[in-house]
N, C-alpha and C positions, 0 to 999 in steps of 0.2 A: 813053539818058537817059530817066528816067521822065517821063511826061507831066505837065505842070503842072496839069492839071485833076483829078489823082488826089488821094484823101484817105487819109492814113495815120492811124490811130487807135491811141493807146497807153493801155491801161488799167492804172493804177498810178502813184502819185505819189511813189515812192521814188527812190533813186539810179539804179536800172536804167532806169526810165522817163524820168527827166530827162536822163540821159546819152544815151539813145536819141534823144530829141527833138533834143538838141544835135548829135548826129552826123548826123542827117538833113539839117539845115541846113548843117553843115560840108561834107557831101559834095555839096552843090549841089541838093538836092531843093527844088523851088519850088512844090509842091502844098500842100494844106492839111495841117497837123499839129495834131491834137487830142489833148490830154493830159488824161485823166480821173482825178481824185484824190478818193477818198472822205473824206479829211481836209480840214479848212479851212485848214491851214497849207500854205505853198508846199513843194515837194519838199525833203526834208532827208536828211542822212546819219545813220545810227543809232549808229555807234560812240561818239560823244560822250555819248550818253544814259546809258551805264554807265561812262563814263570822265571826261573833262574837264568836261563840263557838269554831271554829277551831283556832281562834287567841288567845283563852284563856281569852277573855274579857267578856264572858257570861257564867253563870253556866249551868250545865246540865238541871236543873229543869226549866230553862227559856224557853226551846224549846217546852214544852208541851202545847197543845191547851187548856186543862182544868186541874184543879187539879184532881188527881185520884179519890177523893171522889165525884166529880161532877156527874159522871155517875150513881152511885147508888142513889144519891139525886134526880136525874131527871128520875129515873126508866128506865134507858137505859141498856139493857142486853149486856154487853161487853164480847166478846169472844177473848181473847188474845192468840197469838201463835197458832192459829187454822185456817189454810187456807180453803177457799172455793174451792172445786175441781170440782164441776159440777152443772149445772142448769137443772132441770127437768121442762121444760116449761109446759108440759101437766098437771102435777100434782102441778105446782107452788111450787116447793121446791128447796132448795139449799143443795147440799151434802157437808159435811164438811170432813176434813182430818181424823177425828177419826171414820168415818163410819156413823155418825148420819146425820139426815136431819132436816132442819127447813123449815116450810111452810111460804109462803109469800102471801100477797095480792098485795103489790107493792114492787118492788125490785129496788135498786139503785146500779149501778156498779161504784164505785170510786176506781178502781183498780190501777190507777196511771201508772207509767212507770218504766222501769228498765234500768240500764246503758248498753250501747252497749259494747260488748266485742271485744278485739283485737283478730283477727284470725291469729295469727302468732306463731311461736315456742317460747317457753320460758314464756308463760303467767301463767304457773303453779308454777313459782318461788315465794318464800315467799315475795319478795319485790315488787310485782306487785299489785297495788291497784285500787279500784274504789271508788267513793263517791256518795252515794245515801241515805244510811241509817245511823242512829245514831251510830251504831256499826262501820261503816266505818269511820265516823268522829273521833270517840274516838281513833281508831287505828292510823289514819293518823296524828292526833295531836301529839301523842307520836313519830311517825316517823319523823315529821318535827322538833320537839325539838331535837331529837337525831342527825339529819343531821346538824342542826345548831351548836350543841356542837362540832361535829367531822369534820366540814367543808365538809360535804358530799354533793353529787350531786343528784338532783331529775330531772328526765326527764319526761316531761308531753307530752302526745300525744293528741294534740287538743288545739287550741287557741280560744275556745268558752268561755262562761261566767264562767263555772266551772273551766276550765283550767286557766284562767286569775286570778280568785279570789284565787285559791289555790296557784298560783305562787306568788301573793302578800303576802299571809300568810307565805309561805315558806321563802321568802326573809326577812320577819319580824323576823323569827327565826334565820336567818343567813345562811340558806342553799343556795347552788349554784343551779341555775335553768336553764334548757334548755327546750324550747318548740318546738316541731316538729309539723309543720302544713302544709298540702298539698296546701292550698290556699296562695295567695300572701300577705295577711294581716290577722291580728286577726279579728275575728267576721265578716269575709267577707260575709258569707251567711245571716247575720242579719243586718249589718249596711252598707255593701258595702265598697269599697276600700277607699273612701274619708275620712270617719271617722275611719275606721279600722286602717289607718296609724297613727292616733293620739294615739291610744292605744299601738301600737308598740313602739312609741317614749316614752310613759309613762313608760312602763315596762323596756325598754332598759336603761332609766335614772336610774332605780333602780337595774340595774345589771343583768337583765334577758337576756339570749341569745336566739335568735330565729333562727330556721332552717326552712325557708319557702320553699314551692314547693317540699316537700318530705313527705314520710310516713314511719312508722316503718315497718321493715320486720322481725326482730328477736330480742329477748332479750336473752343475754347470761349470764351465771353465773357459780358458782361453789359451791358445797355443799349446793345447794338450795338457794343461795343468788345471787342477781343481781350484775353483773360486768359492763355491757355495753348494750347500745341500738343501733341497726344498722338501717340505713335508705336505701331506695331504690335507692339512688344516690351514694351508696358506702361509706358513712360516718359512723364513729363509735363515739358514744358519751359515755364518762364515766358516769356510773350511779350506785348508791347504791339502788335507788328505782325508780319505774316507776309508774306514774298515767295515767290510760286510761280515758281520758275526751273527748270522741269522740261522745258524744250525748246520747240520751236516746230513747228507743223504747216503745211505749204504750203497756201495758199489756192487750192483747186482747184475750188470749187463751181461757179463760172461755166463753167469748161472742162468739167466733168463734165456739167452740164445741157445743154451744147451738143453733147455726144456725142464730145468729143475723147478720144484715147487717154490713159490715165493709167497711172502706175506704182503697183503695190500698196503699201499702207502698210508692209507687212512688208519691202519692198525699198527703203524710204526715202521712198516717195510722190512726188508731184509730177506735173507735166504732161510726158508723154513727148515728147521732141524729137529730131530727127536732129542730125548734127554741125553743121549750119548753123542750128540752133535753130528749125527749122520743125516745127510740130506735125503731127498726122495730117491736118489740113486745109492744103493748099498755100498758102493765103493768110493763115494765122494762125501767128504765131511766139510763143515764150515765152522769158523771160529772168529772171535773178535767182533769188531763193529758191524760186520756184515751179517752175522748170524742172529737169528731170532728163535729162541727156544722156549718151550712152555716151562714155566717155573712152578714147581709144586707148592711152594710156600704162598705164592700170591694168586694162584689159580688163573694165571694169564700168561700169554706169550710175550716175552720181553726181549728187546734188543738194546743192549747196554753199550754206550759209546765211551767207556772210561778205561783208564790204564789197568785197573785191577782185573777187569774182564778179559782184556788181551793177555795179561800176565798169566791168568789161570785157565782160560778156555783153550789157549794154544796147546799147553801140555795135556789137558783133558782129551782133546781131540786126537793128539798123538797116541795116547794110550788106547783110545778106542780103535784107532787104525791098526794097532797091534793085536786087536782081539780081546783086550781086557774089558771087564765089566765096568762101565763108566756111567754115572748119573751126574750130570752137571747141575748142581743146585746151590752154587755159591750165592751168598747174600750180596746183592750189588753194593759196591763201595766206590767212593771217590774222595778226593781231597782237593783243597784249594788254598791258595795263599794270596791275600790282598792286603797291602800295607802291613800293619802289625797284627792282622787277624789271620789265624790259621784254623782250618776246620777239616773235619772228616764226616762224611755222610754214609750211613749204612741203611739199606732197605729200599723200599719202593712205595711212594705215597703221593702220586700226582693228585691235583685238585679233583674232587669228586669221589675219591676212594677213602677219605678219612672224614671224621666228624668232630675231631678235637685235637688241639695242639697244647701240650703241657710243657712249660718252661721250668727247668731245674737250674737254679743259679741266678746270676745277675745279668740279664740281657742288656741293661744300660751300660755296664762295664765290658760287655762282650766277653764274658766268661760264663758260659752256660751250656746246657744240653737241651735241645728241643726234641720232643717226642711227638710223632704223629700217630694217632690211634683211631681205630674204627670199632665202635661198640665195645670199647675198653681194651681191645687187643692192640699191642704195639706193632705198627707196620714199619716204622723207620725211626731213626734217631740221628741227630747231628750234634757233634760236640765241637764247640767253638772256644778255642784257647783253653780247653780242658783236655788233658791227655791221658793216655793209657786206659781208655774206657771202651775202645772199639770191641774188645772181646766180649764183655758182658752185654753191651748193646746188641751185638749180633746174636748172642745167646738168647736174649729175650725175644728177638724177632723169630729165630728158628723155633723156639718153644711155643710161639703163639701166646706169650705171657699176657695176662690181664691183671696188672698190678693195681694195688690201691693207689688212687691218684694223689692223695696227700703224701704218701710215702715216696711215690715216684718224683714228686716235685721238691722233696726235701733233700738237699745235698748232704745232710748228715747221715742219711740212710744208705748203707752200701748197696751198690747196684746189684751185686751178686745175690743179695738177700731177696731181691724182687722176683727172682726166677721161680720161686715156690708159691707165688701168689697169683 
């Protein structure tokens, strides 16, 4: 049992940090738990920011991980709106933005990620947006409603998950939407061209215009307001607002300044951790979007920027801080909702890692499961408007299953039966 006079500090007020604090108490830790959040809001979940909350279907209070009173009830010292600015590893202390320091016995970095910025002229205009924090979502929700009322135009830079989800929300408000994407399909780096084309069709059917093979070079405006977005192939797109949805970068500055081992940006970036989510300092751990751990299933170091990773890695790190034997080997998982399409994705199969895609079901009706395989082995699976199949899909991935391809593509064959092939 960890001594009651120990202090565990968690830097980061997102889902990973909040669930780590919850787990410490659930596992019986009686020492001090200090949760440091640079935002003034209580810890919240991010998926609603581009889904239900942005659409106006969920209330603001629904995004929070716990009720505000929960933290005091569980004797968790919550510091809101106070960033951590330095780690003194020699004296085991975290420096805060107000000049104070807190001592730690164990430290968890759940610093998350931040949206990548467009490095082009015009990004200082009032109509240029990002979506990462609840304040961003609140502002964007008002913007989309106004665009819908006024038949306004939104240009989105990037056809990844955030870009597509915001496009779906914008169309639901009635806004005109153009997506500018350098790759030939949406989600190209995640799903590859085969499935990416299906998402292009989905959004085009709902009135979204795509401009593939191009990137933004300038945003022009007048009196601080956006008027147009220009691309590197000479095109001009009318715009009243622009959303930069070009990905997120792990927040590693604190770890880097402290001399912790990092993963190069070209390899995905992040704070390097071992299978127990421990950094190069034995008393410092990392979880969530900022952590990059070697995954035994895929033989590669992965940094996963999705809800399920924050939900599960925060508690795993907390247990490791308590001295428990932890190996974090969860199959990566995420979900998305766009118009009348809901999906779940399990696994890891970026372009170049797979040699075949097998479709099970009717892709035309958008009721199917897609499987990505390498030399017959299932690396990933995505169920689209097909439910209650995540368990067997993940079981196939974990087992390294090499199913008969005809049976894999046949919806009448139970997925569970493919585990033995």
